[in-house]
C-alpha positions as CSV (number, residue, x, y, z in Angstrom):
1,M,29.5,-45.4,106.6
2,W,29.8,-42.0,108.3
3,L,27.7,-43.0,111.3
4,K,29.5,-46.3,111.8
5,N,32.9,-44.6,111.7
6,F,31.8,-41.7,113.9
7,T,30.5,-44.0,116.6
8,A,33.6,-46.2,116.6
9,K,35.8,-43.2,116.9
10,S,33.8,-41.7,119.7
11,Q,34.2,-44.7,121.9
12,S,37.9,-43.9,122.3
13,R,38.3,-40.3,123.4
14,K,42.0,-40.5,122.6
15,G,41.1,-40.8,118.9
16,V,40.8,-38.0,116.5
17,L,37.4,-36.3,116.7
18,K,35.1,-37.1,113.9
19,K,32.7,-34.5,112.8
20,A,29.1,-34.0,111.7
21,F,27.1,-31.4,109.9
22,L,24.2,-29.1,110.3
23,C,23.8,-26.0,108.1
24,D,23.4,-22.4,109.3
25,F,22.7,-21.2,105.8
26,A,24.8,-18.0,106.4
27,T,27.3,-18.3,103.6
28,L,25.6,-19.9,100.7
29,R,27.0,-17.5,98.1
30,L,30.7,-17.7,99.1
31,A,33.2,-19.1,96.6
32,L,31.4,-18.6,93.3
33,I,34.7,-18.7,91.5
34,C,35.7,-22.2,92.8
35,T,32.3,-23.4,91.5
36,I,32.3,-21.7,88.1
37,M,36.0,-21.9,87.0
38,P,36.3,-25.8,87.1
39,L,33.0,-26.1,85.2
40,L,34.3,-23.9,82.4
41,L,37.5,-26.0,82.2
42,T,35.9,-29.4,82.1
43,S,33.4,-28.2,79.5
44,C,36.4,-27.8,77.1
45,G,37.6,-31.4,78.0
46,K,41.0,-30.2,79.0
47,E,41.4,-31.4,82.6
48,P,40.5,-34.6,84.6
49,L,38.2,-32.8,87.0
50,Y,35.0,-34.4,88.3
51,Q,32.3,-32.4,90.2
52,Q,29.2,-33.5,92.0
53,Q,26.7,-31.2,93.6
54,S,23.7,-31.6,95.9
55,Y,21.4,-29.5,97.9
56,V,21.6,-30.6,101.5
57,F,20.6,-28.9,104.7
58,G,19.1,-26.0,102.6
59,T,22.5,-25.1,101.1
60,L,24.5,-25.9,98.0
61,V,27.2,-28.6,98.5
62,E,29.8,-29.4,95.9
63,V,32.7,-31.9,95.8
64,S,35.4,-31.4,93.2
65,I,38.0,-34.1,92.7
66,Y,41.0,-33.6,90.4
67,G,43.1,-36.3,88.7
68,E,41.1,-39.4,89.5
69,D,39.4,-41.8,87.1
70,E,35.9,-40.5,86.5
71,A,34.1,-43.6,87.8
72,R,36.1,-43.7,91.0
73,A,35.7,-39.9,91.5
74,K,32.0,-40.3,91.1
75,Q,31.8,-43.1,93.7
76,L,33.9,-41.1,96.2
77,A,32.0,-37.9,95.8
78,G,28.7,-39.8,96.0
79,Q,29.8,-41.3,99.3
80,V,30.7,-37.9,100.7
81,L,27.2,-36.5,99.8
82,S,25.6,-39.7,101.2
83,D,27.4,-39.1,104.5
84,F,26.1,-35.5,104.6
85,D,22.6,-36.8,104.2
86,Q,23.1,-39.1,107.2
87,M,24.5,-36.2,109.2
88,H,21.5,-34.2,108.4
89,E,19.2,-36.8,109.9
90,Y,21.4,-37.3,112.9
91,L,22.1,-33.7,113.9
92,H,19.2,-31.5,112.7
93,A,18.4,-28.9,115.4
94,W,14.6,-28.9,115.0
95,K,13.6,-31.9,112.8
96,P,13.4,-35.4,114.3
97,G,16.8,-36.8,115.0
98,T,19.4,-37.5,117.7
99,L,20.1,-33.8,118.5
100,S,16.4,-32.8,118.6
101,R,15.7,-35.7,121.0
102,M,18.5,-34.5,123.2
103,N,17.1,-31.0,123.2
104,E,13.7,-32.3,124.4
105,I,15.5,-34.0,127.3
106,F,17.3,-30.8,128.2
107,L,13.9,-29.3,128.9
108,N,13.5,-31.7,131.8
109,A,16.7,-30.8,133.5
110,P,18.2,-32.4,135.6
111,A,16.6,-35.6,134.3
112,K,19.2,-38.1,132.9
113,A,19.1,-40.1,129.7
114,A,21.3,-42.4,127.6
115,I,23.5,-40.6,125.1
116,Q,24.5,-41.7,121.7
117,P,28.3,-42.3,121.9
118,G,28.9,-40.4,118.7
119,M,27.6,-37.2,120.3
120,I,30.1,-37.2,123.1
121,P,33.2,-35.9,121.2
122,L,31.1,-33.4,119.2
123,L,29.6,-31.8,122.3
124,E,32.9,-31.8,124.1
125,D,34.6,-30.1,121.1
126,A,31.8,-27.5,120.8
127,T,32.0,-26.8,124.5
128,R,35.8,-26.3,124.3
129,L,35.4,-23.8,121.4
130,S,32.6,-22.0,123.2
131,E,34.8,-21.5,126.3
132,Q,37.7,-20.4,124.2
133,S,35.6,-17.7,122.6
134,G,34.5,-16.3,126.0
135,G,31.0,-17.4,125.3
136,L,30.5,-15.5,122.1
137,F,30.3,-18.8,120.2
138,N,27.5,-20.5,122.1
139,P,25.6,-23.4,120.5
140,A,23.5,-23.7,123.6
141,I,21.3,-20.6,122.7
142,G,19.0,-22.6,120.4
143,N,15.9,-21.3,122.2
144,L,16.9,-17.7,121.3
145,I,17.4,-18.8,117.7
146,R,14.0,-20.4,117.6
147,L,12.4,-17.4,119.3
148,W,13.6,-15.2,116.5
149,G,12.2,-17.7,113.9
150,F,15.4,-19.0,112.5
151,Q,14.8,-22.6,113.4
152,G,12.7,-23.4,110.4
153,D,12.8,-23.9,106.7
154,E,10.9,-20.6,106.3
155,F,10.8,-17.7,108.7
156,K,8.6,-14.6,109.0
157,P,9.6,-11.0,109.8
158,V,8.4,-10.9,113.4
159,R,10.1,-9.2,116.3
160,P,9.9,-11.3,119.5
161,D,8.6,-10.1,122.8
162,P,11.5,-8.3,124.6
163,A,10.5,-9.9,127.9
164,E,10.9,-13.4,126.4
165,I,14.3,-12.4,125.0
166,G,15.3,-11.1,128.4
167,K,14.2,-14.3,130.2
168,L,16.4,-16.4,127.9
169,V,19.4,-14.1,128.3
170,Q,19.0,-14.1,132.0
171,A,18.8,-18.0,132.0
172,N,22.3,-17.9,130.5
173,P,22.4,-21.3,128.9
174,K,26.0,-22.6,128.2
175,M,27.5,-25.6,126.6
176,S,29.2,-26.3,130.0
177,D,25.7,-26.9,131.5
178,I,25.7,-30.2,129.7
179,V,27.0,-33.0,131.9
180,I,28.1,-36.3,130.4
181,E,28.6,-39.2,132.8
182,G,29.5,-42.4,131.2
183,I,26.7,-43.3,128.9
184,E,24.3,-40.8,130.4
185,F,23.8,-37.1,130.0
186,H,21.8,-34.3,131.5
187,S,21.7,-30.5,131.6
188,K,22.0,-28.4,134.7
189,N,20.0,-25.7,133.0
190,P,16.6,-26.3,131.3
191,A,17.2,-23.3,129.0
192,V,19.9,-25.2,127.1
193,R,18.9,-26.0,123.5
194,V,21.8,-27.0,121.3
195,D,21.9,-25.6,117.7
196,L,25.1,-26.6,115.9
197,G,24.4,-24.4,112.9
198,G,27.5,-22.3,113.5
199,Y,29.8,-25.3,113.9
200,A,28.9,-28.3,111.9
201,K,29.5,-27.2,108.3
202,G,33.2,-27.0,109.2
203,Y,32.9,-30.2,111.1
204,A,31.6,-31.9,108.0
205,L,34.5,-30.5,105.9
206,D,36.9,-32.3,108.2
207,V,35.0,-35.6,108.0
208,A,34.9,-35.4,104.2
209,A,38.5,-34.4,103.8
210,D,39.7,-37.2,106.1
211,Y,37.6,-39.7,104.1
212,L,39.0,-38.6,100.8
213,R,42.6,-38.7,102.1
214,S,42.0,-42.2,103.4
215,Q,41.0,-43.2,99.9
216,G,44.2,-41.9,98.4
217,V,42.7,-38.7,96.9
218,K,45.4,-36.1,96.6
219,N,43.5,-33.2,95.0
220,A,40.0,-32.1,95.9
221,L,37.9,-29.1,96.9
222,I,34.9,-29.5,99.2
223,N,32.4,-26.6,99.4
224,I,29.6,-26.7,101.9
225,G,27.5,-23.6,101.5
226,G,30.6,-21.4,101.3
227,N,32.8,-23.1,103.9
228,I,35.6,-24.7,101.9
229,I,38.6,-26.9,102.4
230,A,41.3,-27.7,99.9
231,L,43.2,-30.9,99.3
232,G,46.3,-30.6,97.1
233,K,46.0,-28.5,93.9
234,H,43.8,-27.9,90.9
235,G,46.3,-29.4,88.4
236,K,49.5,-27.3,88.4
237,R,48.0,-24.4,90.3
238,P,46.4,-23.9,93.7
239,W,42.6,-24.0,94.1
240,Q,41.2,-20.5,93.6
241,V,38.1,-19.3,95.4
242,G,36.2,-16.1,95.7
243,I,34.8,-14.4,98.8
244,Q,31.2,-13.3,98.2
245,H,30.5,-9.6,98.3
246,P,27.8,-9.2,101.0
247,R,25.7,-6.7,99.1
248,K,26.5,-7.3,95.4
249,P,26.5,-10.3,93.1
250,G,29.9,-11.9,92.7
251,A,33.1,-11.8,94.6
252,I,34.6,-9.0,96.6
253,A,38.1,-10.7,96.6
254,T,39.8,-13.9,95.5
255,L,42.5,-16.0,97.0
256,E,44.4,-19.2,96.4
257,L,43.9,-22.0,98.9
258,Q,46.9,-24.2,99.8
259,D,46.8,-27.9,100.6
260,G,44.8,-28.4,103.9
261,E,43.7,-24.8,104.2
262,A,40.0,-23.9,104.9
263,I,38.0,-20.7,104.6
264,G,34.7,-19.7,106.0
265,T,32.4,-16.7,106.2
266,S,29.6,-15.6,108.5
267,G,27.3,-13.1,106.9
268,D,24.0,-11.2,107.3
269,Y,23.0,-11.6,103.7
270,Q,21.6,-15.1,103.3
271,R,19.4,-15.9,106.4
272,Y,17.7,-12.8,107.5
273,F,14.5,-10.8,107.4
274,E,13.8,-7.0,107.3
275,L,11.3,-5.3,109.5
276,D,10.6,-1.6,109.6
277,G,13.6,-0.9,107.4
278,K,16.0,-2.9,109.7
279,R,17.8,-6.1,108.9
280,Y,17.8,-8.9,111.4
281,C,20.2,-11.8,110.6
282,H,20.3,-15.3,112.1
283,I,23.5,-14.6,114.1
284,I,22.4,-13.9,117.7
285,D,24.5,-12.1,120.3
286,P,24.1,-14.4,123.4
287,R,24.9,-11.3,125.6
288,T,21.8,-9.4,124.4
289,G,19.6,-12.0,122.8
290,Y,19.3,-9.8,119.6
291,P,20.7,-10.3,116.1
292,V,24.0,-8.7,115.5
293,Q,23.9,-5.2,113.9
294,G,26.7,-3.2,112.2
295,V,28.4,-6.1,110.5
296,E,27.8,-7.5,107.0
297,A,30.4,-10.3,106.9
298,V,33.4,-11.9,108.6
299,T,35.8,-14.2,106.7
300,V,38.5,-16.3,108.3
301,L,41.3,-18.3,106.6
302,I,42.6,-21.3,108.6
303,P,46.0,-22.9,108.1
304,A,46.2,-26.6,107.4
305,G,45.5,-28.7,110.5
306,K,43.3,-31.5,111.9
307,N,40.5,-29.1,112.8
308,A,40.9,-26.6,110.0
309,G,37.3,-27.2,108.8
310,V,35.8,-26.7,112.3
311,L,37.7,-23.5,112.8
312,S,36.7,-22.1,109.4
313,D,33.1,-22.3,110.7
314,A,33.3,-21.6,114.4
315,A,36.0,-19.0,114.5
316,S,34.1,-16.5,112.3
317,K,31.1,-16.2,114.7
318,P,32.9,-14.6,117.8
319,A,34.4,-12.0,115.5
320,F,31.1,-11.3,113.8
321,I,29.4,-10.9,117.2
322,A,32.2,-8.8,118.7
323,G,31.7,-6.3,115.9
324,K,34.0,-3.6,114.5
325,D,35.5,-2.7,117.8
326,G,36.2,-6.2,119.2
327,W,36.6,-8.4,116.1
328,R,40.4,-8.5,116.1
329,E,40.6,-9.7,119.7
330,A,37.8,-12.2,119.2
331,A,39.6,-13.7,116.2
332,H,42.9,-13.8,118.1
333,K,41.2,-15.7,121.0
334,M,40.2,-18.4,118.5
335,G,43.7,-18.6,117.2
336,T,42.8,-16.9,113.9
337,E,45.4,-14.4,112.5
338,Q,44.0,-14.2,108.9
339,A,40.6,-12.6,109.2
340,M,38.5,-9.8,107.6
341,L,35.4,-7.9,108.7
342,I,33.1,-5.8,106.5
343,D,30.9,-3.4,108.4
344,D,27.5,-2.0,107.5
345,R,29.0,0.9,105.6
346,G,31.0,-1.4,103.4
347,E,34.3,-0.6,104.9
348,V,36.8,-3.5,105.2
349,F,38.9,-4.2,108.3
350,L,41.5,-7.0,107.9
351,T,44.7,-8.3,109.3
352,Q,48.0,-7.8,107.6
353,A,48.3,-11.6,107.2
354,M,44.9,-11.7,105.5
355,K,45.6,-8.8,103.2
356,K,48.7,-10.5,101.8
357,R,46.5,-13.4,100.6
358,L,43.7,-11.5,99.0
359,S,43.3,-10.0,95.5
360,F,40.4,-7.6,95.6
361,V,38.0,-7.6,92.7
362,E,35.9,-4.7,94.0
363,T,37.5,-1.3,93.5
364,G,37.2,1.8,95.7
365,L,37.0,0.0,98.9
366,K,38.1,1.7,102.2
367,L,40.5,-0.7,103.8
368,H,41.7,-0.6,107.4
369,E,44.7,-2.8,108.0
370,L,45.5,-4.2,111.5
371,P,48.5,-6.2,112.8
C-alpha cells in the first residue's frame, strides 16, 4: 500500500510529498513515558487504548491508537508497521534496495540510469533541507558514514585513516550534485553516497500520520525510535512524552504534545563507540569528516504542519553539528524556535519557547535560556 501510494503521488510534483523511512538509531531511548504510561492505563482496563510495537530498522517502533474499536485499531496499526517494513526494503542505505542501487550508480558519475519515480520527491525534499541548513544537514556524505563504520548492523571501534577522511571532505559531495532529468538521474560527483538516516524517521511519521487521518483516526501517537508525532489527544488530556536523559536511565524532562506536533532528538548515546577514552557518535560533521564532539543531545519541537515529522528529524542535525556556539542560529535556519541542546558537561541550553513547554524531571541542572 505504501509503495503504491508513494509512486502515484510522486508522478505529480504538485502533490503533497509522501515520505519513506530509514533509521539512524540515534534516539531509540526518547519518550519512555509515552510508551510506559498508556500500558499502565490499559492494564487496568480503564481506557480504549490500543498499542502495537515492532522492531524495524534496528529501532523500536510503536503505534498507539485511542478511542477506536480494538479490531479496527489492530488492523490500522498493523498496516502502518507493514508500510514501515516496505520502506526499509526500499530505502536502506547499505542493504539491497532502491537506494543502495542508486548509490552504486553514483560511483560511475556521470553515467545515467532510470530512476524510480517515488524517489524523486524524496531526494528533492532532502536537497531543499540540506541547502536550507547551509550544508550541515547533508545526506550525501554516506561514504564518510561508512568509513567510520556506521553503515552496518554492528560496528567496531576503529579510527579511519585521516588521509581517507580528508579525501572525502575535499570531494565535497552534496545533494545538489544529484541531477534528475525526466525519468533518468545521475551524479556530477562520484563521491556522493546517499544515507537518509537523519531524515527518514520523520518522513515516515508523516506518512503514517497522513494514513491514519485518511482512515478517520482522530487520536494516535506514532513513535519511531524516539521521533514522535501526535494526533489528537490521549482521552481528555494531551499525549505526554519524555525526553531521554543522554547519560542516565529515564527522562530529563517531560512535555505535552498537541495535535499535529512532532518532537525529535539527535544524540550521541545510542549509536557510538569509544576508543582511547573518547566517544565517537554516528553524527558526522561534513565540514571536517569527523564525528561531532562536545554535544550529548539536541531536541526540537515542531508545530503542527504538513512536514512536522520530517522537520522533527532533519532539523535537529544542523543544531547538533553546529554545537554549543552555533546551535541557536542553525535551529533558526531550519525554522525551529523550540529547541534544546545538552553539552558534554551536562549543561542545558534552550530557547525561551522550549522552556515554556518543558517540565524538568532532573534536578540541579544548569540552564542557559536564549531568545
